[in-house]
N, C-alpha and C positions, 0 to 999 in steps of 0.2 A: 802527260800534259800539264803545264803550268797553269794554275788558276788564280791564286790568291793575289790580292793587290799587291801585298809586300813582295811576295816572290816575283811579280813582273816588274815592278821597279828595280830590283836587283838584277833580273836576267836581262832587262834591257841594258843596262850600264855595262854589265859583265860582258854581252855580245860584242858590244861596239869598242869597249876597251881592249878586248882580244884582238880588234882589228885595225888597231893603231890609232883609236880616238882617245884624245884627251877628256877625262871625265869632268865639267864644268858645273860647280854649284848653281842652284837657282838664283837668279837675281832678284832684288825686291820687287814687290808689286807695285812699287812707284818708280816709273822708268827712269833710268839713269842718264841725266843730262840729256833728256829728249822731251823737249815741251809740247812736241806734236800728239802726245799720248797721253790719256787720263791714268790708264792703268797699263802695266804689263798685261798683253793678251795673247803672245805666242812666244815661242822659245826663242825665235830668231831675233826679237827686240834687242837682247843685251848683245848680239853679234851684227847689228845695224851699220855701225862705222867700219866693220871689218869688210862687209859686203859692198859697202860705197868706197872702198879703198882708202880710207881717212885714217885706219888703224891697221897696226900689224900687230898680230899676237905671235906667241914663241910657239904656236902648232898650226897645222893646216886642216885637222879633222877634230871635230869636237863631238860631244853628246853630251844632253843633260835632260833633267827633268825639272821642267819649270812650272812655279806655281802662277796661274793665270787669273785674271779677271776681266769677265765681260759683263759689266752691269755700268751705264752711262758711258756717254760719248757715242762715237760710230758704232761699236759693237756693243750690244745692250739686249742680253737674254732675261733680264729681271721679270718682266710681266710673264713670260712664258714658265717660269719655275714653279713646279708642282703640277701644271697641267699636262706637261708631257713625259716620255720617258728618258728623255735624253738633255734636257736642257738644265743648265746650272750658271750661277754666277761665279764661283770658284771652281776651278778645276786644274788638274795636272796634266801637263802636254809632254809628253816623250818625243825627243828630237834628236837626229843625227845631222851633222853639217860638213860639209866640205868647201874650203875657201880656196878654190882654185887648184885643188887636189884631185880626186876622183871625181866623176860624171855620171852621166845616164846608167850606164851598163851597172857599176857597182852599187849604185844608190837602189837599182831594181833588185838586183841579186840580194843585198842586205835586206830590204823590205820582205822578199818573199820568203827567203829563208828564215828570217826570224820568225815570221808568224805561222810557217808550216811545220819548221823542224824544231823549233825552241819551244813557242806556244802550243803548236799542235793544232792549230786549227784545220778543219777539212778542206782539201784542196778543191774538191767537186763543188763547195758552195762558194769559193771567191770569184769574184769578177774585178776587173779593171777597166779604168777609163783613160784615155789618151785625148790630147788636143787633136782638133780635126786633121790638122796639117803636119802633126809630128809623126812622120812615117818612121823616125830612128826608134822611137820610143815603142811603136806598135811592133816594130820587127823584134826588137830585144824580147817583148813578152811573148810573142808567138814563137819565135825560134829558139832564143836562149833560155825560155823559163818554160816553154812547152804548154803556154796556156792556150786551149782551144780558141779560134777566132770568134767563135760563137759568144764567148765571154769576155771579149776586148770590144768596148765601146768607143766610140769618136764623139767627142762632145765640142761645143765651141767655145768662144771666147770667155761668155759668161762663165761656165762651169770649169773650164779647164785651162785658163790662162791667167797667170798670177803678175801683180805688178806692185812695186813698192808706193809709187805714186803717180802722178800723170806724166811724170819723166822719170828717168833713171832705170835702175836693173828691173828685169823682168823677165819672163820665160814661160814656156808651157810648164804643165804639171800633169802629173797621172795619180789617181786615186785609187786605192784598195777598197772594194766593198764587199760585204758577206749578205748571201742570200738567207733571212731568217726564217723564210717560210710564206706560203700563201696566207695563213692565218693573219700575219702581221700586215698584210698587203691592204691596199685601200679599195681592192675590188674592181676597179676601172679595168677597162679592157686595154688600155694603153699603159699600164703600170709597168715600168721597167726600171733599169738602173737609172738615177736621175731623178726619179719621182720623190715628192716630199714625205711619202710615205715610210712607216719603219721597215718594210719589207728587205730593201737594198740599203744597207747601213754602209755609211763610208767609215772606216777605220783609219787609214792613212793616207796622207797627202805627202807626195814626193813633188816638189819644186825644182825644175831645171832652169836656173838662173843663166842664161846663156846670151841676153839681148841688152842693149841700153837704148831706151826710147828718147829720141830728141824732142824739142818743142814741136816741130811739126808731126810729130808721130812715127817717123821713120825708126826702124829698128836696125841698130848696129851691133854685130857679133861682139860680145865681150872678148877680150884677149884671153882671161882666165874664166871660164864659166865654173859656176859654184852649184851647190846643192844645199836646199833647206828643206827638211821634213817636219812634219808635225802630226802625231797621234794622241787622242785623248786617253788616259789611263782608265778613266771611268768606262768609256764603251769597250776598250779593250777588256776590262775585267768584266763587262757583262757578258760579252759574245765567249769568252772562255770559261765562264761558270756555266754557261747555258741559260741565262736569265733575259729576259726581254726588256728588262729596266736596268738603267744605271743604279738607281736607288735599292734595287734587290741583292747588290754585290755586297762582298764582305767589307768594302770599305765602309758602308752605311749601318751596318747592323749594329755596332757598338752605339752609334749617336743615336739611332731609333730605340734602342733598348733603354738609354737614360731618357729620352723624351716621352717613353712608355710609363716608366717608373714615377715621373714627375706627373705627369697628365691624368695618370690611372687609363690610359687608352692603349690599344692593341693596334699596332700596324697589320695592315692586310685584311681587314674584315669588313671596312665600309669606305666607300668612295670617297667622302667629305672630309672623312678624319684622316684618310690616307694623304690626301691633298695636303691638308694643314702639316702633316708630319713631314712630308717632302719639303716643303717651305722650309719650315723650321730648321730641318735638318742641314739643307743646303745653306741657309744664311747664317747659321752657328759657323759653319765651315768659313765662310766668308769674313763674317766680323770678326772671328779669332785671328785670322791671317793678317787681314787689314790693320787691325791695333796692334799687333806684334811688329809690323812693318812700320810703325810710327804714324797711322793715320787716326786721328780723333774727330767724333762727330762734330759736324759745324753745319752751317749754314750755305757752303760754298764749295764749289768744287769736289775734290775725292771726300772730303769730310762729309758733303752733305750727301754723296752715294752711300757712305757707311749707314749715315742718319736714315736715309729711306730703308736700307735692307734691315737694320736693327727695329725699325717701328713696324716694317711689315711683317716681319716676325713676331714682333709683339701681338699685333692683331690677329694672326692666324692661332697665336696661343689663347687667345680671348675665347675664340671659336671651339678650342679643346676644354674650355672651362676654367683657364687660368687667368683670373681677374688681378692677381697681384703680378709684380715682377719676378720673372722665373727664369729668364734666358741665361742669366749671369750664374744661375747653378748648374748650367750644362754645358758651358764653355770647356770645362775639364774634360769632359767626354772627347773632345776634338784633340785636344792637347795630349791625353793619353793614346789616342788612336793613331798620331801622326806623328808624335815628338821621334820617332824612331827616324824618319826620313828627315825631319826639319827641327832639329836640335833646338832653335832659337824659342820655339814654343815654350821650352821649360823655363827659359829665363823670363818671358813676357806674360806667362800664364795668370798670375796675380793680378797684374796691372788689367788685363782682358776683362776679368771678374769684377774689377771696381769699376771701369768704364763703362761696361755694359750695364751695370745694375743702377749706376747715376741717370744712364740714359733713358733706361725703362722708367724710372721713377719720374723723370722728367715729362714722360710721354704719357704715363698713366692717366693725368686729369685731363689731358686732350681727348684721350679714347673715352673715358667716362662721360665727357660732356657732348662729344659729337656724336658717339654711337647710336644713343637713343634717337638722334634727330636724323641721322642717316637710315635707320631703319624705318622712320615713319617717311623719309621720301621713298624708298623702296617700296614699301607697302603701298603707299598713295598711289605710285605709279601702276603697280600690278593689279590693285582695284580698279583702275581706270582703265586697264587693257593696254596699257601704253608699253612699248618696247624700248623706251628713252627715257633715262633720268634728265631732268631739266638742268641746262647748264647754269643758269642763273642763281638756282637754289644750291647747287652744288658750289658755285663760287662764295656764295655766302657762307656756307659751312666752312669754306677754307679761309675767307677772310675774318670772320668772327672768332672760330675757335681754333685755327691753324691746322685743319683737319686735313691730311695730305689727299691731293686729289688722285695719285695713283692707287691709294687704299679705298678710295670711293668707287675706282673702275673695278678693283677687284671684287667687292662687295657686288658690284652690279653684274658681274661677269657670272657670279654663282648664281644670280637669280635669273639668268639669261637677259638681262638688261644690257644695253651700252649706253655710254655716256655721250650727252651732247656735247661734243667738243666745240662745236662752231659757238653755240651759246656761251659756253665757259669762257671761251677765248674773248667774246664780244663784251662780257661782263668785266674780265680782266683788263681788256684794253680799254674800256672807260674809266676804270679806276687810274690806269696809267696816265690817260690824257688828262684827269683832274690832277694828278700829282704833277704832271709837266705845266700845267697853268699855272701852278702854285708855286712853281720854281722858278729861278732865272738862271740862265745859263751864259757863260761866256766863252765865245768862239776863240779856240787858239790859231792865231794868224801864222803863215808861213814866213818865217824870216825872209825878206827880200834878197838878203845879201848872200845867201847859200850858194846858188848856182854861179856866181862870180868867183865865191873864194874858192869852190874848187878847183879854178883855172889858177888861182894865183899862189895858193899854198898846198903843201904837203901835210898828213897829220903830224901831231906833235909826238914827238918820240921822249917817253919818260925815262930819265937817267938818274933818279933820286932816291933809290934804294939805299946806296951806299954814299950818299953826299948830300948836303944842303946847299951846295953853291956850284954854279957853272956857268960857262957862256952860252947864250942863245940869240939867236938873230930873228928881229922882228919880221915875221912874215905878213901880219896883217895889223891893222888897228881898226876897233869898231867903236863908234860913237853914237848912240841914240839909234842902232840897228842899221847903221849906215858906214861902209868902208871909207876911211879917211887916211892920209898921208901924213899927217902929223898932228899934234895936239899940244895945247897949251897949259899952264898951272892951273889946277882947280877943277878942270872938266873930268867928270866920270867916263872910263874907257874899259873896252877889254882888249888885251893885247893877245896875240897868237905867237908865240915862238915855236921857233923849228925844233928844238931841243929844249927840254925843261926837267930841273929838279924837283918842282912844284907837285905835290900831289892832288891830284883833282879830287873833288868830291865822287864818292863812289864806295860800294859794300858796306855803307853805312857810315864810312869814315868821313869827316867834314873836310874840305878841302885846305890846302896849305894855304899861310899868309906871309910876309915878307916884303921884300923890296928890290925892284928891278932899277940897276944903274947903268945908265949910258954916257955915251961922250958929251951930251949937252942937256942931260937931264934926269930925273929920278921920279919913279912911279912907286905909290905905296898899294902894295896887293893886298885886299882885304879878305879876298877867298879865291879859289881857284874851280873850276867846274870842267867837265868834258863833253861835247855835244855828239851827236849821233854820227858825225861825220869823223871823230877822233882828234878835233881841235880841241886843245887845252886853252880855255877862256881864263887869262889873269885878269881878275876885276878889282880894280880900284881907281885912282885918280892921280895925276901928275902933280907933285907937290913942289917939283922944283924944276926949272928949264924947261925944254921942251923935248919930245922923243917924235922920231921919223921911221916910216918903213924903212927896213934895211938896217936900222941902226943895231949894233952889236952890244947887248946888254948882259950885265952881271947880274945872275938871278941869285938873290941869297933868301933863303926860306927863314923864318922865324924858328930859330933851334929849339927855344924852350917850348913853344906850341907843338912843333914835331915831336918834342920827347914825350910832351905830357899826353898828346893822343896816341903815339907808339904804346905808351904803358897802358892806357886803356884799350887798344885794341887787342894787346896779348891779353891783358887780364880777361876781356869777353871770350877768347877763346878758352882759357882756363876754365872759366865759370861755365862755359856750354858742356865741357868735357865732365866738368863736377856733376852738373845738373843729370847729364845722361847716366852717370856711375850710381849717382844717388836715388834718383827719381826712376829710372827706367829709359831703356833705348828707345821709347816712343817719343822722348822728348827731341823736337828739332828747332831750329831757327825760323821764326817767320818775320823778324826784321830786327834792325838795331841802329844804334846811333853812337858813332864813336866821334867826341869831341876833347879838346884838351882839358876842360873841366870837368868831365861826367862821362858816363857810359850808359846808355839803355839797351835792354835787351828783351825782346818779344819771343816768347816760346810757346810750343804746343805742351799742354798738361790740363788736367780735368778737375784739378781743385786748387784750393789756395794752399800756400805754403806756411806749415807751422814754425813756430818760433825754433822749434828744435831743428827743422829742415834748413831754415836759414844760417843758424848757426854752425850746422855741419858743411854747408856750401861754403861759407866763410872759410873754416877752418881747412877744407880740404885745399880750396885755392892759396891760400897763404902758407899751408905746407909746400906746394909747388914754387911758390915765391922764394920760401926759405932755402929751397933746394938749389937755387940760383942755375937751374937747368938751361944749356944753350938753346936758343930758337933758331932752327935752322930750315933754310927754304932751299926746294928743289923744283925745277921745272921738268916736267914729264907728259905723257901721254894720259888722258882723262880715264882711259882703262886701268892703266898701271896704278894710278892714283887711287882708284877705287880698290883695285885689288890691295894694295897696301893698306886699306882701313881708312882712307881720307874720307872726311865728311863732305859731301857735295849739296848743294841746294837744289833739290830734284825741281824739274820745272825751267831751270835757267838753262840757257843755251851755252855751251862751251866750245871753245876752239880745240884743234887737233893738238895742243898742248896747253897745260894748266900749271898754274903757281901752287905748290904744297908748302903749307907752313907747318911745320911740327915741333912739338915740346917733347923732347923723349919719346917716350911710349905713351905717354899721359895725353895728349891731344896731336890731331892731324886734321888738318881742314884746308880746301881748296880756298884760297885769298889772295886778292892782290894788293892788300893793303900793308902798311909801314908797321915793324914791330920792333919790341926791343932786342938786342942781340942775346940778353940772358934775362930768365924770369926776377932775379933779384934786383932788376932794374925799377922794377913797379913799387918796390917798396913794401905797400901795405894795401890791403882791399877791404874795402866795407860796403855793405849792402845798405843803402838808406831807405829803399821802400819796394814793396811787393804788392801787385794787385792783378785783377782780371780787368781785360781791356774788352773781351768779348767771349762768347761762348767757346771753352776748350783752349783760349789763349791767355797766357799770363805775363806779366810785365814787371823786370825787375831794373831798378835804377841803382848805380853803384859808385863810389868814388876809389881813386888810388893814389898813392904817391902824397904830395903835400895836403891834398885836397881831403883824404881821408883821414889824415892826421887831424887837421883843422876841424873836421866832422868830430873826430873822437873826443877831441879837447871840449867842443861845443856841448857835447852831450855829458861830458864830466862836469861841466860848469852847471848844466841845469840840474843833475842829480844832487849836487851840493846845494843849491839854492832850494830845491824841493825838500831836503834834508832838514834846511832851516826852518822852513816853512812849518812842518811836521814836527819840529823839535825833537829831532832823532838824529843819530849819526848815520852816514850813508850805508856802514853795514846793516844797520836795524831798521833801513828805511821800507823795506818790503814788507817785514812783519808788523810795522807800525802802520802802514797803509792799510793792510788786509784788516787789522784789527779796528781802524776807523771805519773802513766800508762796513763792516758787519754790524757797528753800532748804528750807522745811519739808516741801512735798511731795515733795522728793527725798529727805529724810531720812524721811521716812515710808514711801516707797517701799523705802528701802533696809531698814527695820526689817521691813516686810512680806516681803520676799524672805527675810531671815534667819530670819524666824518661821515662814515655809513650809518652809523648808531643814530646821530642826530638827523640826519635827513631820513631815516625810517621814522624817528618820532615825529617829524614835521608832517609825513604824509599821512599818518592816522588822522590828522587835524585839516589835511589839504583836502581841496575838493577833487574827488574823483569821479569821473563820468563813466556810467556802465549803463548797458543795455543789453536786453535779450534779444537776439535778431535769428530767426529761423531756429531756435532752440540753442542757440551758441551764446554763450556769455560773453560779451565784449568790453574790455575795461580798458581806458586810456587815462595817461597822466602825465602832467608836464612837471618836470622837475629841474629847473634852470641850474647852470653851474657846475654841470658834471661833463666828465669826459666820456667816450665811448665804454673805455673799460671800466670806468665807474659806474655806468649805467648796467653794464653786465653783472657787476658785483650787487648792485641793487636789486636786479632781477630775481638773483638767487635767493634774496630775504624776504620777496613779497610775492612770487608767483604760486606759493600755496594759497593765496587769496583767491586765484583762478584756477581751480583744479581741473576744470575742462573749458576751454575757450581760448579767447585771443587776448594777449596783454599786449599793449603797445605804450612804451616810454619814449618821451622827447624832451629833449634838454638843449639849452642855447647857452654858449659860452665862448666869447671873445670872438663874436661875431661868426662864429661857426656852430652848424646845427647836426646833432646826432640824434637818430631816431633807432630803436630797438623793437623788433617784432618777435612775439613768442606765440606760437599755434601750439597748443598741447596735441601729443601723438595720436590720440583717437580720432582727431579731425583733420589730420593732413591730408586724407584723400578727397576730403570735401573742399578744404580751403588751404592755400600755400603761403608761408609767412614770406618768401620771396617775391610772391606776386605781390603782395600787399607793400611790401617796401619800395618795390619800383614803381606802384601806381601812386604812392603819397609823397615820393621824393621831388615830383617836378614841382610841388608847391614851396618848397624850400631852395629851389635852383639847384638841384642835385640829382644824384642818381642812386639807386640801391638793387639789393639783390641777397641771394644767399640760400640756405637750406629749407626744406618744405617746413621745419619746426622751429628755426631761428634764423632770421635775417636781420640786415642792418641797412641804414641809409644814412647819406651825410649831405648837407648842403651849405650854402653861403647867405641865405636870407633868412635870418630869425624871425622876421615878422610874420612871415608865412607859416611858423610853427604851428599855432593854434587851429589853421585852416586845414594843415595837413594832418593833425590829429582827428580833426570831427570827421575828415573823409574815410577813417577805416571805417566807421558805421556805414557809410553810405557802398563802399566797397564789398563787407559783409552782406549787405542787404542785397546787391546786385550779385554777388557770384557765391553765396554760402548755403543756397536752398539745395 
């Protein structure tokens, strides 16, 4: 009997390969060219276009082990992970597929034979379900496979009929279940196959794709019926290893061992500890694979799901006693356990560690601030005998500290409480309404000419990849969003040609400029765009004569601008490839601008680039430029492009054929833009800036060609000018500057020490107000002309004057007020510095807060400083008893 997870993977692929199936590698967790999915959640996702007839592969039988995610979107198991034996965010799906080749009989034979003869599952414990109207499948199970009729169950459409969407391919399915025994049942009299308890566990789903459902709901037989099957590796490992939980299989043992060593906890001894360790183990697998596939934590989309998974695991770590970042130390256990099946883990392992550590460090403050408040909410609800956490209070926790509501829900669930979702939603909606009223909106009007335009013109055909001049007939003229027949000089217009060499703005590249010349007039084109209907809008104005609908125009693109844009576009591809090679495969494009005079590139990365990084990127790109490699383009199917390693921008919708732009073996991307013929045409590449634009997203701006050369000369000029100012040669400039900076810092430090010495001397004679309140020494002092940093330095010199008590220093400088509050550690249980700072800050029109032993406040009302200081006595009098 095959038991181990590694053996199951290999035996499955071997079994189907021996039966004529092509073994296909797992697709990325980011669905390829399918914007309808957040994550790859089934083995069939990568074959969707084949099933739809939009793509033809070189094989009609396939088998795969697909990495899958079910967290976020329609399929979301996140909240159940840890509480059940079989829910996961990340899992592996075994599948075999037929694209118009074999059908029900072979699929049933293959499934039964693999489970009973290869894996060795007991036949007398296996049950099957079929769609209630699928007599063919029923007969095959009973007569061909000799399954007793008592163990073949007919179920309805909800359980045993699969469809890709409201319309399109669909069909009945048949599931194989295993009876795990009465002990795992729900104990209900009606417990049977189809019950939600764990007794009858579904192992394998065989989908018989034999119909096409039209818009009316009518089913039409497909000319070539197909097969799509899916079986979770984790469940199969559990039943083959004789355990009742997926987490008790060898797939998780090494990860639990690593978690146990780090947390000093043992799996299998206590329910709450086990739950936390299950959550962490599952989420470690999910975060590792997501990051390796190029997803970084963010506040939207896939990145937000990753952030939720990371933060949920971090919170459960705190329940095990880990108050510091720890997940990053455990991701390698996933890499070591699974790199045999997924070699890409070896390449991305170090990136995973760094990304996870940074995200943990970002979140630790939120947990430290929010957890005590959450604990208080839970305790208060339980003390009042409530079963619900108040929604408005939970919203305030989220709104004030950013504490995720799903973690609040987890905490409530652990204490047998539930979240008041309605109250939470009301508070959220109220805030959104306030924001809506504070904002202004501009409605986007529907262009009135579009319907008429459809009857007058066909979409524009682009013919400009290999030419910058061509003839084109005017199909329509737009002026002030109205269709007109002719226009006169000076009037701004948009012209639609039947064919055009002008590249329309798209894919980050700006639209072409140039001239349209006709029999009676000329039009200067300032930019070109493309609307949703496929019409190219040549935007500009008539500079001579008149133009009419139907005129044949000579369209001439401004060659210098086109060539400069092409240089920048090809350089963008080279830079993208260089970033991925030098920083890691997680780098992916988030946006770009390709103009004749510059390029801008936004990409996923989790930290700023060092000077060394920028130098290495420039060097690698310029190395490719000097190689003068030919830039080639090919049109092919989307799958062929991806199989050849082309970078697709996941989430975009692609047609059946795509244009692939390649630079030797260095770069290959799907792209519709214009490019150089050879990389040498770029000339030179220089990065002029790099910075962050949002969490996990960086931006590079760069120049090529003449622009890069001019920038280099400008920098050289600035260096020479600076050398003159520093009275040094350019070669000695860095050393001279470094020496000067050291001298300046030493001088500043000496001045600071002298200033503090003078201030301290003046304080000895200054008026110091001090009172003893509730046996607490309270001392206040106003010392004008100091910054907050200088107040802190001063406090170090005089805090010995208050060995036990409260010391508050205040200063006004340049219309700004600074207040520093110190409470000695022996008194922080009675009175807290942060509370004092918050209380007195209002008198100087400011705010404050901080630690129990030290806090600060700032404001903009210097006249209120004496009042603020005097209120310290009142605060201690009221709260210090």
